[in-house]
N, C-alpha and C positions, 0 to 999 in steps of 0.2 A: 473403403481401403482399410486393411488390417495393420495395426501398429502395436508392437510389443513394447511395453514400458521398460525402459532401462533405469538403472540406479542413478539417481540425481535428476530424473525427469520431473517436470511439473507441467500442468495443462497449458500454462501461459507459454512456456518455451516450446512445447510440442505444437501449439497453434502457430507460433511465429515460424518454426522450422518447416512446418508442412504446407502452410498457406502463403508464406512469403514474409521475409524479415522487414519488409517496408510497410507492413500493415499498420494502420493507426492504432493507438491504444484502445479506442472504442471498438474497432473491428476485432482486435484480439480478444476483448472481453465477450463480444458477441460470439465468437468462434468458441471460446471456453464454455459459454453457456449451451450452445448447441451440442458440443461434444459431451457435456455432462448429461444433458437430457437424453441424447441418443444412447448413451451407455449406462443410463440409470444411476449415475454417480450422485449420491446425496450430498456429499462434501467435496467440491471441486479442488480443495486444498490438500486432499488426502487420497493419493493413488498408490499402487503397490507395484514394485518391481516384479516383472514376469507376467503381469496381467495383460490382456489384449484389449485394445480399444478399436471400435469400429469408427473410423474418421470419415465423416460425411464429405462429399465432393465440394470443392470450392464453390461451384455454381449453386449448390443447395443452400449454402449459407449466405452468400452475397448476391443472391438473385440473378446470377449469370453475368453481372456487370462488374468488370474489374476496374475500379476507379483509379485514376492517376493519383499517386501518393506524393504529397508535397514534402520536400526535405524538411526534417524537423529543425526548427530554429527557435530561439527565444526572442520575443519581441516585446517592445513597449506598446501598449494599446490604450490610447486615451479616448474613450467613447465620447467625451464631451467635445474635445477639440479635433477629433478624428485624425489624430497624428499617429503614425506608426514608424518606429525606428528599429532597424535590425541591430541586434546586439551580440555580444560574446555567446557562442552556442554552449559554452561550458557553464554558463551561470544560470542560476535560478533567479536571484534578486540582488540589487544593490542600487545605489543612486545613479550609477552610470550604466549598469547592465542589469535592468530589472525587468522581470516579466510579470505584468499585472493585468487584471481585468477588473473594472469597477463592478462592485456588487450592486444587484438591484434591491438588496436588503438593507439599505442605508438607515432605515428607521428602526432596525432591530438592535437590541443591546448586544454588547460584546460578550455577554455570558453565552456559554455553549448551548447551542440550540439544534435539536434534531428535527428533521422533517422526513417525509417519505423518500426524498431524493438525495439528501445531503446532510452532513453535520457541519454546522456553522460555528467557527471558533474565533473569528476576528471580524470586527466591524471595519468595512472599507467603504466609506462614503463616496458617492459619485463625484463630489466637488473637491476631493482631497488631491493634493499635489503628490508627486512621486515620493517626496521626502515624508509627507504626512502618511501616505499609504504604507511606506516601509516601517515607520515607527509603530503604526496601529497593528500591521500584520505580524511583525516580529513579536510584539508584546502579547498579542492574542495567541500566537503559537506557543510561546513560552508558558503562558498562563494555562493553556490547555495541556501542555506536557506536565506541568506541575500538578494539575488535578488528576491526571491519569496515574502519576507516580503515587499520589497520596491515596488513591483507591487500591493500589497493589502493595504499598509499602507496609508490610505487617510489622516490621521492627522499628518503624519510625526513624530511619536514618536518612531519609531524604532521597534514596535511590531504590532501584529495583534489583534485587539479587536474581541469579538464575533460578533459584528455588521459588521465589515469589513470582517470577515471570512464568515458570512452568506451571505452577499452581493455578494462576489466572487463566492461562490458555486452556488447561484441562477443564476448568470449571466452565469456561465459555463453550468449549466443545460439547460437554455433557449436557448443557442447557439447550443446545441448538439441535443436536443430532441424536437419534435413537438407535442407529445401527449397531453401536457398541458403546461400552462404558470404559473410560480411561481413569487410571490413577498413576501416581508416581511413587517409586520406592525411594529409600534414603539415599540412594546413589544417583538419583536424577534420571533413571531410566523410566520409560513410559510403559506401562502394562495395560493390555487391552482384555476386555472380556465381552463375550457375545451373549452370555447367559446370566450376567450379574453375579456370578459365583466363582468361576474359574478364570484366574487371570494369568496371562502369559507375556513374556517379554516381547515388545514390538520394536525392533531396531529401526525400522523405516520411520515410524512416528517420533521416536527418540531423536534420531538424527535430524528429522524435519524441524522439530521444535527447538532443538539446540542450535541448528544452523540459523534460525530466525533470530534467536538471542545474540549470537555471535555477529550477525550482520548489523544489528543496532549498537552493540557494544564495541564501537570502533576504536576506542582507546585501549581495549583489552584488559581492563582491570576487574572484570567480573561483575560489574555494576552498570546498570543503565541509569545515566544521569540526565538532568534537564536538557542539557546542551545536545545530547545524542537523541533523546526522544523528540525534542522540538525540530531537529533536522530531519528526523524520520517523518514527522507529520508535514513539514514543509515539502518534502519530496513527493509524499502522497498527494498533496494539494496540487502539485505540478503535473502529476500523472493522470489526473482526470481531464487533462486537455491535451489534445494532439500536439499543440505547440508549446507545451510546458508553461502555460499561463497559470498563475496563482491568484486566488481571489478570497482567501480566508475561509474556504469551505472545502470539504472533501466529499465527493459523490458516493453514494451508497454502493454503486457498482464497483468503485475502487476499493472501498472497505471490505466488500464481500470477497474480493480477490487479493487482498493485501499480502497473504502468505505466499502467494506465487509471484506477485509483483515485486516483492522485496528481493527476489533473485534476479530480476531483470537488470541488464547492464545499464540501460538508460536511467532506471531508478537509482542504481548504485552511484552513478555519476552525479546525479542531482542531490543525492544524499550527502556526498562528499563535498559538493559545492557549498550547500547550506552549512555544513559543519565547519568547514575551513574558513568561510567568508563572512557569514551572517549571524552566527550564534556563538561567537567567540567569548563574548562577555556574559 
């Protein structure tokens, strides 16, 4: 099926609109991967208005079996006592409406640890109560946010400015992809070059990266602060589960698609929940 990319499109939303809005997050990520492979897209977070995509048939992605999709809800899951309680669907975590799953990595330190499958940023012992889990999880999330801020904070003011964010995004892109080279001008515009010499303004990438920054900078002060970045990582943690379960780690499949996931309505809702309820102090 031929699809023309419209302004504001991303592969995540294209997959949802073309294959069904009730797809689970894991199925959406699977569809994005197949679309990228089919169309030889090196960076699934970077597509261009007016380009045409060849969208594979539903059956070729999901083996012809359309699975019944459960309604997304947030639950408390205690693997030790095998209790499950349905909670407020608008919540990510709290003592009364908390979505958790006990980590099998209880013997690992809370220091940030990367594996082939996930980034672990909070220790969540099996034996912990909901209160203990929440305390460990929020602390680990804040610590991880502060570490990321420190790595991007060039002027040492404890926040990430738009210029610092843009510089980091461009550096990460150039280290991962070879299709073109990105630089930023003094006005915050992104320029691209396919030969390493001639650079031209790219409004698509500029808007894309600026929109990412604005999505995290929810208080609109032009700086990403610990509270905002912790809420961002909390929402990513919830997005690697179809049921919004948080466990102190983020799957690599989510990290690879974070630039498209950040525009997803469910992600935005969970981000706001974390920001308004759980990272206030």
